N, C-alpha and C positions, 0 to 999 in steps of 0.2 A: 123443137121451136122455130120458129121462122121469126129473123131478124136481120138487121142492115144495119154495117156499119158505115158514115159514111160523114163527109165534111161538113161541119155544119153549115145552116143555114141564116139567112135573117130572121126569116118566119122563128126558128127555133127559139132565140137568144132568150124573150120573156121565161120560158122551160129552165138551159141551162142555168141561170140567175137561179131557181129556186132550189133545184139539182146544187147547185154551189154550196145552197145552203144548208141544203140538207148533209153534206159530204160534210162539212164542218161541225155541222153538229153531227156526225159518226162520229170525229174526233176529237173533240170535247174541244173546238176551238169558236171561239166567238166569230160571228158577219153581221157585218153589216152592209141592205143592198142596196141602200140608195148611191146612187147615179152607175153600178154596175155592170149593166145592160146595156150607157151609152158606152162607157168608158170599152167594155167589150167589141158591142160594133167597130172604136176608133179601130182599134186594134186586132181583128178579125179579120174586115176589113180593104182594111187599109192596105196600100200597093208594097207598102215597106213594112208589113206585119212580122213580128218578133214572134208572138202564139199563134200558135196553131193546133185548129180542137176538131176532134169529128164526135158527133153522138151513135148514138144507139137506139137503133129505131124499132120498135113492137109493134103490131098491129096499129101505122101512125100516130102510138107516142111515142116521146123521147122518155126511153128509158138507164139513161147510163148516156156514160162521155167521159174523154180523155183531152187534157190539154198535153201538148212538150214545144219547147223552144230547141232551136240548134245554140249549141254553147259553145267553150273552144279550153282543152285541157295547160295549165301552161307546161306540168309536167310532161303529159305527152304528146304535146307539140301537133295534135291532134283538133279536132272537133267531136264533138260527141251529140244523142238526142239525151236529152233528158228533161224527162216526163214526169211533166208537173203534176197531174193532177189524175184518178183515173174513180170514179165515182161508176156503179153500179146499180143501179134496182135493188131490194132484197132480194125480191122472185123473181131477179136473173141472176143470181150467185151461186156456183157450182153448176151449170148451166153446158161450160165450154168456154163460153162468151171470151172469159182475159186469157185465154190462150187463143188465138184465135186474135183478138188487141192485138198481143204482142208480135205474133205472125207478121202481124201490119207494120208494127211500130220495127222490126227484122228487116222488112223491104223498106221503108221509108229510110231506116237510119242509113241502109248499105246504097242507098236512090242516093243520098246526101252526102257520101260515102265518110262517115259514121264511125270511130272505132268501137264504140261500144255505148250503151244506152246506159242512164242513170237514172233513178229514184230515191226516194226516201216514205218512208210508212211510220208511223209512227211504234213504236215499245209495244205497245197496248192492243194492237194489231196484227193478231196470233191465228186469225185466219187468212188471213193476205199473207204472210212471214210463211206459211203453211204452203200457199201457192207457188210467190217467189221459190221457195226452196228446192220443191217438182221441180223450176222449172230450168233450175240448173243455176239460177243466179247466184251471187253469193254476198253474203252480209258484211258490212263495215260496221261499223258499232263510233258512232260518232256526235254530236252532241251539237244541235241545230242551233243556233242565236239568232236574232232579228235586231235592229238597234232601227226602233220607230223615226220618223220624218216628222 
């Protein structure tokens, strides 16, 4: 299967928002696309962007994405790469693309002088948990909270 992992382009934003909705649905989360394309464009293409996005393209179609931020660990007093989202359409899963994504993330994290990569997944996402375990990642049980503003 031929595919390309590349940085997101402005022309990809409409499809990115669609994939975000599919990702939210997969995780059983609410998603409202109102204004998302404009806000993502403002962040992803600004000089001082905090969010970075890559897409997975196959046969001219965007079939997945991952986003990350650079964060800082108080306990370790060092920067880390935070993988915020990773989503692949079902037809791309199990094809080795996830492993390539993590190889690329490791390279990016090393270039940014990060000491590790951190992410989370719902405890119900058993296929992802098995994949992360096979990568050699270490899981930590925590409960994630959010406070709406």
